[in-house]
C-alpha positions in Angstrom: 75.5 107.7 114.5 78.6 107.9 116.5 80.0 111.3 117.7 83.4 111.6 115.5 84.8 114.0 118.4 83.9 111.0 121.0 85.5 108.4 118.8 89.0 107.4 120.2 91.1 107.4 117.2 94.3 105.2 117.2 97.6 106.9 117.6 98.7 108.6 114.5 101.6 107.1 112.2 103.0 109.0 109.5 102.8 106.0 107.2 99.1 106.8 106.8 100.0 110.0 104.7 101.8 107.5 102.3 99.1 105.2 102.4 96.5 107.9 101.3 98.8 109.2 98.8 99.4 105.8 97.1 95.7 105.0 96.8 95.4 108.4 95.1 98.1 107.6 92.5 101.8 107.4 91.9 104.5 108.7 94.3 107.6 110.1 92.8 111.0 110.7 94.7 110.9 114.6 94.0 107.9 114.6 96.4 110.7 114.0 99.2 108.6 113.9 102.3 106.2 111.5 101.1 109.0 109.3 99.4 111.0 109.2 102.7 107.9 107.9 104.4 107.4 105.1 101.9 111.0 104.0 102.3 110.9 104.2 106.0 107.4 102.4 106.3 107.8 100.1 103.4 107.1 96.8 105.5 104.4 98.5 107.3 102.6 99.6 104.0 103.0 96.2 102.3 101.5 94.3 105.1 98.4 97.0 105.2 97.8 97.0 101.4 98.1 93.0 101.2 95.0 93.0 103.4 93.2 94.7 100.3 94.7 92.6 97.9 97.0 95.1 96.6 100.9 95.1 96.2 103.1 97.9 96.7 105.6 98.3 94.1 108.8 100.5 94.8 111.4 101.3 92.4 114.0 103.0 94.0 116.5 103.5 91.2 113.8 105.2 89.0 112.2 106.9 92.1 108.5 105.9 92.1 106.2 103.9 94.1 102.8 102.5 93.3 99.9 100.1 94.0 98.7 97.4 91.7 96.0 94.7 92.2 97.3 91.2 92.8 97.1 88.9 89.5 94.6 86.2 89.6 97.3 83.8 90.4 98.6 85.6 93.4 95.5 85.5 95.7 96.3 83.3 98.8 93.7 81.0 100.1 91.0 83.1 101.8 91.4 86.4 99.7 89.4 85.2 96.8 86.2 87.2 97.7 88.2 90.6 98.3 86.9 93.0 95.8 89.1 94.8 93.3 90.3 98.3 94.4 91.8 98.8 91.0 89.7 98.0 88.2 90.7 97.2 84.8 89.5 99.8 82.2 90.4 100.5 78.6 91.5 103.9 77.9 90.6 103.7 74.0 92.6 103.7 70.6 93.8 107.3 70.6 95.0 107.5 74.4 96.7 103.9 74.0 98.3 105.3 70.7 99.7 108.2 72.7 101.0 106.0 75.5 102.9 103.8 72.9 104.5 107.1 71.2 105.4 108.3 74.7 106.7 105.2 75.7 108.8 105.0 72.6 110.2 108.4 72.9 111.2 107.6 76.6 113.0 104.5 75.4 115.0 106.5 72.7 115.8 109.1 75.5 117.2 106.5 77.8 119.4 105.1 75.1 120.6 108.3 73.6 120.3 111.4 76.0 123.1 111.3 78.7 123.0 114.8 79.7 119.3 115.3 80.9 117.4 113.9 83.7 114.1 114.5 82.4 112.4 113.4 79.2 110.7 116.3 77.9 108.8 116.6 74.5 106.9 119.4 72.8 103.2 119.0 72.2 103.5 119.9 68.5 106.0 117.2 68.1 103.7 114.6 69.9 100.8 115.8 67.8 102.7 115.4 64.5 103.4 111.7 65.6 100.1 111.0 66.7 98.1 112.3 63.7 100.0 110.1 61.2 97.9 107.1 62.4 94.9 108.7 61.3 93.3 109.6 57.9 94.9 112.5 56.3 91.6 113.9 55.3 90.4 114.3 58.8 90.0 118.1 59.7 93.3 119.3 61.6 91.4 121.7 64.0 89.1 118.8 65.0 92.1 116.5 65.3 94.1 119.3 67.4 90.8 119.3 69.5 90.7 115.4 69.9 94.5 115.4 70.8 94.2 117.8 73.6 91.7 115.7 75.4 93.7 112.7 74.9 96.7 114.7 76.3 94.4 115.4 79.5 93.6 111.8 79.9 97.2 110.5 79.9 97.9 113.3 82.2 95.3 112.1 84.6 96.8 108.5 84.4 100.0 110.0 85.7 102.0 109.1 82.6 102.9 112.8 81.6 103.0 116.3 83.5 103.0 119.8 82.2 106.7 120.8 81.8 106.4 124.3 80.0 103.7 126.4 78.4 105.6 128.4 75.7 106.2 126.2 73.7 103.8 123.7 75.3 106.1 120.9 76.3 105.5 117.7 78.7 107.8 115.5 80.8 107.3 111.9 80.5 107.0 110.3 83.8 109.2 107.1 84.4 106.1 105.1 85.8 105.3 104.5 82.0 108.1 101.9 82.0 106.4 100.0 84.7 102.9 100.4 83.0 104.2 99.6 79.6 107.3 97.5 79.5 109.5 97.1 76.5 107.9 93.8 75.5 104.2 94.7 75.8 105.3 98.0 74.0 106.6 96.0 71.0 103.4 94.0 71.0 101.2 97.2 70.8 103.2 98.9 68.0 102.8 95.8 66.0 99.1 95.9 66.5 98.8 99.3 65.8 100.6 98.7 62.5 98.2 96.2 61.7 95.3 98.5 62.6 96.8 101.2 60.4 97.5 99.0 57.5 93.9 97.7 57.6 92.3 101.1 57.7 94.4 102.2 54.8 93.2 99.2 52.9 89.6 99.6 53.9 86.8 101.7 52.2 87.9 105.3 51.8 91.2 104.7 53.7 89.3 104.3 57.1 89.5 106.6 60.0 91.8 104.5 62.1 89.9 105.5 65.2 88.4 102.2 66.3 
């Protein structure tokens, strides 16, 4: 095995810091140092990630950057066999529902709130919106435990971050706009409405937890 101390590493370039951070998740403009590297080295980063079949998306007005896998129709000749680094995954009904509620909250904030820079919502308000989509006969303590787990999952996805502890509140991150555009939001809201209606009409009212 080669000795790492004897290997000759290429000359350091600070864009490698941004590259690793992008592979880890979203970069926001409030991370000033890394954000500046992304903007300065954008062309280099785009070329580097293109070799991995990844696209660098930078939204300067909204202040975030992230990677996405090329769509099937975007693969140039010769890249068809490159394995996917960003895998498609389903986050489940409960987390999808919360994402829809968060995205709707962000849309209302942008339309109505002209004074605050951050869209912040308390956990209790989110829970009250979320639980409406489930059977009223479910145990509230059990629902609260499940909701806490859903919040953690959505936090891991980078869509929210803790804003305050007392009362507990969350900042909705603007990357959710890219992950869930308005057209997709409306389609999901319609699907959720159909699911809730079908559950209510089923035997015993359903649990709405498919």
